[in-house]
N, C-alpha and C positions, 0 to 999 in steps of 0.2 A: 351361805346357807349351811345349817346344821346337817349332820349325817344322821339318817333315821334307821333305827334298829327295830325290827318286828320281834316282839317277845311272845312266844307261843306256849300255852299250857292248857291242860284240861282243868278249867277253873272250878269245876264241881268238887275237885279234890286238891288242887294245887294253886288256889287263888292267892293265898297268903304268900306262898313261895315265889310265884312269878311277879307279884307286886314288889317284893324285896329285890329281886334281880333287876327289875326295871328301874327302881330307885337308885341302885348302885350304878347302873349304866348311865343314868341321867347325871348323877353326881360326878361321873367321870367325863362328862361332856357330850354325851350322845342324846339325841331326841329318841323317844321310845314310843312305839305303838303296841299296846298290850292286846293280844288276841285270845279269845276264849274258844277252845275247840272241845269243850266238854259235851258229853252226850247223855248224861244221866240227870242228876238233880241240878237245880239252878246254880249260877256261879257264886263263888265266894269273892265278893268285891265287884267293882264296876269296870269291865273291859272297855277299851276304846273301840274294838270291833267285836260284835256279838257272835255267838255261835250260829244264830239265825242268818246273819249276813254271810258267814262262811258257807253254811249249808246250802244257801241259795245258789252258790256257784257250781254245785254238782250238776252234771249234765242231765241227770234224771230229776232234778228239783229237790227242794229242801226236805220233802217228805221221804225221800230215799235215805236221807241221813238221820233225821230226827224222829222218824216213825218206827224205828226198830226197837223191839223189846230185847232182842239178842245183842248183848254188849259187843261181841266180836264183830258182828256185821255192821253195827253202828260205827265202831272205831274205824273199820276199813273204809266205809263210805265217807266218813268225815275226813280221813286222810286224802281221799281222792278230791274232795271238795277243796281242801286246803291247798293242794297242788295247783288247782285251777285259780284259786284266789291269789296265791303268791306270784304265779307267773303273770297274771294280769297286772298286779301291783308293780312288779318289776318292770314290765313293759311300759308302764306309765311313768317310770323314773322315780318311784316312791321308795324303793327298797335299797338300802346301802349295806344291810347286814341282817342276820336272823339268828335268834337264840331260842332254844327250846329246853324244857326240863320235863322229866317224867320217869315213871317206872317202865316196865316192859311194854305195857299198852301205849303209853304216851310216846315212848321212843319209836315204836312201830308206826304210830300215827304221824308224827312230825317229820321223821327222817325222809320219807319220799319227797316231800316238798323241798327239803334242803337239796336232795339229789337232783331235783328238777331245775334248780337255779344254776346259772353258769358258773364254771370254774372261776375262781377269783373273788366271787362275792363271799364275804366273811360269814362263816356258819359255825356256831358253837352249840353243842348238844350235851347237857348234863343228864346223866342216866345211871340208873341202878344196875344196868347190864353192860356198862362200858368196860368192865374188867374181863369179860368173856370174849366170845366170838363176835366181833363187831362188823364183820363183812356184810351181813344183811342190811345194816344201817348205814354204813359208809359207802359201800360199793366201790366205785372208781372215782369218787368225788372228794373234794378237799374239805370234808367235815371234821372239825375238831371235837372229839368226844372226851368228856371229863367224867370220871367215875365219881358218883355222889358220895361214896363211902358209907353213909347211912341212908336210909330210905328218904325220899323226898316227902317228908311228913312233918311239917312245922319248921320253925326257925329255932335252932338250938346251937350249942357250942360248936358242933362240927359243921352243920349245914350253913351256918352264918358265914363261915370262912370259905367253904367250897362254892356256894352260890354267889357270894360276894366277889370271889375271884373270877368267876365266870362272867358276871356282869361287867366287871372292870376289863376283862379280856376282850369282850366283843366291842366295848366302847373304844378300847385302844386300837382295835383292828380297823374300825370304820373312820376314826378321827385322825389316824396316822397312816395315810395311804402310802403304798410303795411308789417310789419315784418312777417316772416314765423311763423305759429303756430306749436305747437307740432303735429307731424303727427299721426293722429288717423283715424280709419275707421269712415266714416260719415254716419249716418242713418237718413232718413227722416220719419216723422210721421205726421198723420193728426189728429186733435183734434177739438172738439166742447165743449161748456160748459157741455153738457149732457153726454160726454164721458171722461171728465177730470180725474176722479179717475182711470180709466183704463189706459189712456195714461201716466199719471203721474207715476203710478207704473211701467209701462214698461220702461219709460225714466230713472227713478231713478236706476232701476236694470241695464240697459245697461250702464249708465254713471259710475256706480260703477265698471263695468268690463272694463272701459277705452274707450268706444265709445263716439264719438262726436254726440250728438242727436239734430237734427233740427226739431222743432215742428211747423207745419203750421196750422193756423186757417182755417177750411174748409169752406171758404166763396166764393168759386168759384175762385177768384184770388189766394187764398192760395194754392189750389191744383195745379193750373197752375204754380205758382211760384216754387213749389216743383219739378214739372216736368221739368221746365226750368233748374233748378240746376242739375237734373239728366242728361239732355241733355248736359250740360256743363261739365260733368264728376266730379261734386263736391259732389255727393251723391253716396255711394257705395251699399246701400240697402234701401228698403222701407217697413215700416209697415203702410199700408194704412188702419188704424183702422176705420176712420170716413169717409164714402163714401156718406154722406148726399147730397153732391153737385149733385149727379145723380138725386135725387128726384127733386131738383129745375130745373135741365135741362129738365127733362121729363114733369113735371107738369106746370112749368112756374113761379118758385119762383125767389127771388132776388139774390140768390147765385148759379147760374148755373155752372155746371162743365165745360161747353164748349164741343164742339163736339169731341175734340181731347184728352179728359181726358183718362188716362191710356196708351195712345199710346207710349209716349216716354219711359216710364218705361219698357214696353214690348219690344220695339225696342232695348233698351240697354241690356236687358236680365240679369239685376241685381237681386239679391235675393229679392223676393217679397212675402209678406204675406198680404192678404186682409181680411177685415171684413166688417160688415154691419152697422157701427155706425151711429145712427141718421137718418136711412132711414124711421123712423116712422114719419118724419116731413118734411114739405115744409115751407120755410121761406118767410115772407113778412115784410114790414115796420110797422109803427104804425097801430093800429087796423083799423082805418078809411081808410087805403090804401089797405086793402084786396080786391081783385077784387070781383065785385058783384056776380059772379057765384059761389063764394066760401063762401058767407056770412052765409049760413045755415050749414056749416061743423063744426066739432069739432075744436075749436080754443083755443089757450093758449097764454096769454100775457106774454111773457118772460121778457120784460121790455117795457118802453114807446116807444121805437123805433123798437122793434122786436116782431112780432106776428107769432106764429107757428101754422100750420094746420096739423091735423092728416091725414096720408095717408090711402087710402082705399085698399081693397083687389085687385081690378083691377089695381090700380096704382103700387102696390107692384109687381104684375106680370110683369108689364112693366119695372120696375127697374131691375128685374131679367134678362129679355131679353136683356136689354141695356148692363148690366154688362157682361153677357155671350157672347154677340156679340164681346166684346173686349177681354176678357180673353181667349176665345177659339183660339185666334191667338197667344198665348204665345208659345215660343219655348224653354224656360228654366223653371226650377222648380218654381211653384206657389202653394201657399196654400190658400184656402178660408175657413175662420173659421166662423161658425155659432153659435151665442149665443142664444140658444133656449128659454131662459126665459126673453128676452128683449134686445132691441138694443140701449136703452138710459136710463138715470135716470128716465124719466117720462113714460117709456114703460115697467114698471114692475107692477105686481099685486098691486092694490090699488092706482096707480098713474093715472093722467088724460089721458094719451095716451095709456094705456094698452088695447091691442086689439089682443088677441091670434089668432083670425081668420086671421087678416091682416098679422101678422108675419108669420103664418104657410103658407099663400099663397106665401110670399116672399121666404121662405126657400124651399118649395117644387118646386116652379117654377125654382129656381136657380139650384136645383139638376137635374131637367129635362133638363134644357138648357145647362148646362156645360158639355162639352165633357171630362169626366174624363179619365186621363191616369196615367201612373206611375209618371209623372212630374207635372200633373195638378190635384190636389185633393181637395175635399171638406171634412172638418172635423166638425162634430157637437158636441156641448158640452151642457149638461143640466144645463147651467149657464146663468146669465144675463151678459151683456158686462162689467159691472163695478165690477163684482165679482173678488176678488183677484186671485182666481184660474183660471179665464179666462185670466188675464194678464200673469200668469205663462204659460198658454197654448200658448199664442201668442209668448212669448219668446222662448219656446221649439221648436215651429214650425219654427220660424225664424232661430234658430241655425241649424235646420235640412237642410233648403234650402240653408243656407250660407256655409255649410260645404265644405271646400276646395276652396271656391270662395272669401272669405274675410279673410285677415290675421288678426287673433285675436290679440287684443291689448296685447303687451308684449309677444306675442307668438313666435314661431320659424319660422314663414313665411310659414308654410304649410297650413294655413287656419284655419277657425273655426273648433274646434274639437267636 
């Protein structure tokens, strides 16, 4: 069977252009379904899926989408409807890839639907805003953005090349699939420079046992990307060793966790071990970018572009409450490991962020806030996070929560023993 690409555009203004992209993709071997998500005048050309069909997928009905006189509200509602439509089509096995084109409005409309599709589904987005800040459109997803160079307004000397390349690219992605890798249980881990010795030791031990280990830099989007893969079913268990993103979320650093951090892991109920890596710090950019209200705090210049700020007793109590508010919702086994002698390389005795009182506030507040049960337990160790013995403890606790839930590499299918 052929591979099917959904080609999306607001065909009230981009009908000619999306038809050209679709033809290029067809010429390169893909089947193409053209979708109109316009909200203003009628479409230029004949789509395979009309705007009315897309709008009908909105939870509030098509009138919520097509009844707006305000363009911004209409675009937002159409984007929500497109998400619902694409997820349904993907669930029915109809979608092998997705391509969209547009200006700022079309990019904002199409990109949420791309973000909603699982990691690994090919996604190409040709946009007039692709040379600027693409984070709102890409998020933590594998969206390939191409700068249109000229506006998406007709087929001309430049757009013919750019749009044609995009059509060929998406066709190549869907018709030339990546070969199947050796089947291994996949484990997600979070790491920062100041927790590298710990995570490296855990990773190397697990890889030696045959696990496929994915390490995510705990920069906000790193944790979110890990959870997106969990949601997509591509990660079987998580060692969330470095939860520093919570500190930035609560205090206002540049690497925030986002309000949904931990949610997808808990919803999936996969084996989960959590620690407190790098909660001694909040991250900012270059030293002169640190907000004025923090200038008198203990700062550490990690490099020319990253300045760290030591967290206080009260902030650590807030981190504990934030984490507990999430983990108390767990319905499957979770272990929270506390390294009593320091949560980072610079939070041990003699190092610049050593603060036993702040750490103690974090540990005690967490113990008070976590509703411990047989499946949800806190375990304390008289070690710092980068002590080899703590890495061994993380491994042992993970093996315990994964028992019977993850098939051990090379095992007999009965799960981790």
